[in-house]
C-alpha positions as CSV (number, residue, x, y, z in Angstrom):
1,M,-5.2,17.8,6.9
2,P,-1.9,15.8,7.2
3,L,0.8,16.3,4.6
4,L,2.9,13.5,3.1
5,D,6.4,14.9,3.8
6,Q,5.6,16.3,7.2
7,D,3.2,13.7,8.6
8,G,3.9,10.6,6.4
9,A,0.3,10.5,4.9
10,Q,-1.9,12.7,2.8
11,L,-5.4,12.4,1.2
12,F,-5.9,13.2,-2.5
13,S,-9.7,13.6,-2.7
14,G,-11.6,12.5,-5.8
15,L,-8.4,11.6,-7.6
16,I,-10.0,8.6,-9.4
17,S,-13.0,9.5,-11.5
18,E,-16.2,7.4,-11.6
19,S,-15.5,6.3,-15.2
20,S,-12.0,5.3,-14.3
21,R,-13.3,3.3,-11.3
22,E,-15.7,1.5,-13.6
23,V,-12.8,0.4,-15.7
24,L,-10.9,-0.7,-12.6
25,D,-14.0,-2.6,-11.4
26,K,-14.0,-4.7,-14.5
27,I,-10.3,-5.4,-14.3
28,L,-10.6,-6.6,-10.7
29,S,-13.9,-8.5,-11.1
30,G,-13.7,-12.2,-10.2
31,R,-10.9,-11.8,-7.7
32,P,-11.1,-13.8,-4.4
33,R,-12.8,-11.7,-1.7
34,R,-10.3,-12.0,1.2
35,A,-7.7,-10.1,3.3
36,G,-5.1,-9.5,0.6
37,V,-5.0,-10.7,-3.0
38,R,-1.6,-10.0,-4.6
39,L,-1.9,-8.8,-8.2
40,F,1.0,-9.9,-10.3
41,G,1.4,-10.4,-14.0
42,D,-1.7,-8.4,-14.8
43,P,-1.0,-6.2,-17.9
44,R,-4.6,-4.7,-17.8
45,L,-4.0,-3.4,-14.3
46,A,-0.5,-2.1,-15.3
47,E,-2.1,-0.3,-18.3
48,W,-4.8,1.2,-16.1
49,I,-2.3,2.6,-13.6
50,A,-0.1,4.0,-16.4
51,G,-2.7,5.3,-18.8
52,Q,-6.2,5.6,-17.3
53,S,-5.5,6.9,-13.9
54,P,-3.4,9.8,-12.5
55,L,-1.5,7.5,-10.1
56,G,1.6,7.3,-12.2
57,Q,1.8,11.1,-12.7
58,L,1.3,11.6,-8.9
59,A,4.0,9.0,-8.1
60,R,6.5,10.8,-10.4
61,S,5.7,14.1,-8.9
62,L,6.5,12.7,-5.5
63,L,9.4,10.3,-6.2
64,G,10.8,11.6,-9.5
65,A,10.7,10.5,-13.1
66,K,11.8,6.9,-12.4
67,A,8.8,6.1,-10.1
68,Q,7.2,2.8,-11.0
69,P,4.5,0.5,-9.4
70,V,6.3,-2.4,-7.9
71,R,3.5,-4.3,-6.0
72,A,-0.3,-4.3,-5.9
73,V,-2.6,-5.9,-3.4
74,L,-6.4,-5.9,-3.3
75,F,-8.1,-5.8,0.1
76,D,-11.9,-6.5,0.4
77,K,-13.4,-6.4,3.9
78,I,-16.8,-8.2,3.9
79,P,-18.6,-9.9,6.7
80,A,-17.4,-13.3,5.4
81,S,-13.8,-12.1,5.2
82,N,-13.1,-9.6,8.0
83,W,-9.9,-8.9,9.8
84,A,-7.9,-6.6,12.0
85,L,-4.2,-5.9,11.7
86,G,-2.0,-4.8,14.6
87,W,0.4,-1.9,14.5
88,H,3.5,-2.5,12.4
89,Q,5.9,-1.2,9.7
90,D,6.0,-2.9,6.3
91,R,9.4,-4.7,6.1
92,T,9.3,-6.6,2.8
93,I,9.3,-6.0,-1.0
94,A,8.1,-8.3,-3.8
95,V,10.7,-9.5,-6.3
96,R,10.6,-11.8,-9.4
97,Q,13.2,-14.2,-8.1
98,R,15.5,-14.9,-5.2
99,A,19.1,-13.7,-5.4
100,E,21.6,-13.6,-2.6
101,I,22.5,-9.9,-2.2
102,D,24.1,-8.4,0.9
103,G,21.6,-6.7,3.1
104,F,18.6,-8.5,1.6
105,E,17.4,-11.2,4.0
106,N,14.5,-13.2,5.6
107,W,13.2,-14.6,2.4
108,T,9.5,-15.7,2.1
109,V,7.1,-16.7,-0.6
110,K,3.6,-15.1,-0.5
111,A,1.0,-16.2,-3.1
112,G,3.8,-17.6,-5.2
113,T,5.9,-14.4,-5.3
114,A,9.2,-14.1,-3.5
115,H,9.4,-11.4,-0.8
116,V,12.5,-10.2,1.0
117,E,13.5,-7.6,3.7
118,P,15.7,-5.0,2.0
119,P,17.9,-2.5,3.8
120,F,15.3,-0.3,5.5
121,A,16.4,2.8,3.6
122,R,14.9,1.4,0.5
123,L,11.5,1.1,2.2
124,E,11.9,4.7,3.5
125,A,12.2,5.9,-0.1
126,M,8.9,4.2,-1.2
127,I,5.3,5.4,-1.1
128,T,2.1,3.4,-0.9
129,M,-1.1,4.5,-2.6
130,R,-4.5,3.2,-1.5
131,V,-7.2,3.6,-4.1
132,H,-10.7,3.5,-2.5
133,L,-13.4,1.8,-4.5
134,D,-15.9,2.1,-1.7
135,D,-16.5,4.7,1.1
136,V,-14.5,4.1,4.2
137,G,-15.9,5.4,7.5
138,E,-15.0,5.0,11.2
139,D,-17.0,1.8,11.4
140,N,-15.7,-0.3,8.4
141,G,-12.1,-0.8,9.2
142,P,-10.2,2.3,7.9
143,L,-6.4,2.3,7.8
144,L,-4.9,3.8,10.9
145,V,-1.6,5.6,10.9
146,A,0.7,7.1,13.5
147,L,1.6,10.5,12.0
148,G,5.3,11.3,11.8
149,S,6.4,7.8,12.6
150,H,7.9,7.5,9.1
151,E,10.9,9.6,10.3
152,L,11.9,7.1,13.1
153,G,13.7,4.6,10.9
154,R,13.3,0.9,11.6
155,I,11.3,0.6,14.9
156,E,11.8,-2.4,17.2
157,E,8.7,-4.4,17.9
158,S,9.0,-3.7,21.6
159,E,8.9,0.1,20.9
160,I,5.9,0.3,18.6
161,A,3.2,0.6,21.2
162,A,4.9,3.5,22.9
163,E,5.5,5.3,19.6
164,V,1.8,5.0,18.7
165,D,0.7,6.2,22.1
166,A,3.0,9.2,21.8
167,R,1.9,10.2,18.3
168,G,-1.8,9.4,18.4
169,T,-3.8,7.6,15.7
170,L,-5.3,9.0,12.5
171,P,-8.1,7.0,10.8
172,C,-7.8,7.4,7.0
173,L,-11.4,8.0,6.1
174,A,-12.3,8.2,2.4
175,R,-14.9,8.4,-0.2
176,A,-14.9,6.2,-3.3
177,G,-12.4,7.7,-5.7
178,D,-10.2,9.1,-3.0
179,V,-6.6,8.1,-2.7
180,W,-4.5,8.0,0.5
181,V,-0.8,8.2,0.0
182,Y,1.6,7.3,2.8
183,K,5.3,6.7,3.3
184,A,6.0,3.0,3.3
185,A,7.9,3.2,6.6
186,I,5.0,4.7,8.6
187,L,3.4,2.8,11.5
188,H,0.0,1.6,10.5
189,A,-2.8,-0.7,11.5
190,S,-6.5,-1.6,10.8
191,E,-9.5,-2.7,12.8
192,A,-12.2,-5.1,11.8
193,S,-15.2,-3.7,9.9
194,Q,-18.4,-3.3,11.9
195,R,-20.5,-2.5,8.9
196,P,-22.2,-4.9,6.4
197,G,-21.2,-4.6,2.8
198,S,-17.9,-4.2,1.1
199,R,-14.7,-2.1,1.8
200,R,-12.5,-2.5,-1.3
201,V,-9.1,-0.9,-1.5
202,L,-6.4,-1.3,-4.2
203,Q,-3.0,-0.8,-2.6
204,I,-0.1,0.0,-4.8
205,D,3.6,0.4,-3.8
206,F,5.8,2.7,-5.8
207,S,9.6,3.1,-5.9
208,A,12.0,5.0,-8.0
209,D,15.0,2.7,-7.1
210,E,16.5,-0.1,-9.2
211,L,17.4,-3.2,-7.3
212,P,21.0,-4.5,-7.1
213,G,22.5,-7.5,-8.8
214,D,20.0,-10.0,-10.2
215,L,17.1,-8.7,-8.2
216,E,14.1,-7.4,-10.0
217,W,10.9,-5.8,-8.7
218,A,7.9,-8.2,-9.1
219,G,5.9,-5.3,-10.6
220,I,2.3,-5.6,-11.8
221,G,2.2,-6.2,-15.6
């Protein structure tokens, strides 16, 4: 099995209990069923992460005592809302408001929340957790990662395909309750689901860094 520090991704099997998933199901019920629903200003979800799940404890063990959830997105692949995502590195972070700070550029607004590209070293220091609410097999669009690519720094678009070919592809298969953790700088992709039904994943970014100047993480609560 791949290891986080060495390979950039690691599976934590059965980390979220059935009873904790039931609580999470209630918190997430009624959300739109589409490619990516950004979850901001949700104190119930923030409380679940901090108190009813082991995610915060795991994040602190990996990043240190200051680790905090800074963004959450819900993905739900169903036949009516299915998609594929090409190979890429995540390049942006979500913040509460725009502020002009050296090194923070290419501002956008996604679902009403400001996003910006920070110096890439800040992304390299982050981790992403994917909480699986449904089983994920080869045929329903698992996350794909290129192991070890988190160590390459910011990869130019023209070089991504060659790096993926050189490193190979790992499908991140999972059972409901499993959590995949990966380095935010890793190359990753996803294919469309070929299976009827739902493939729900709650994706949470964690960082132990404070942002400079007037910038603040968007957070979750």
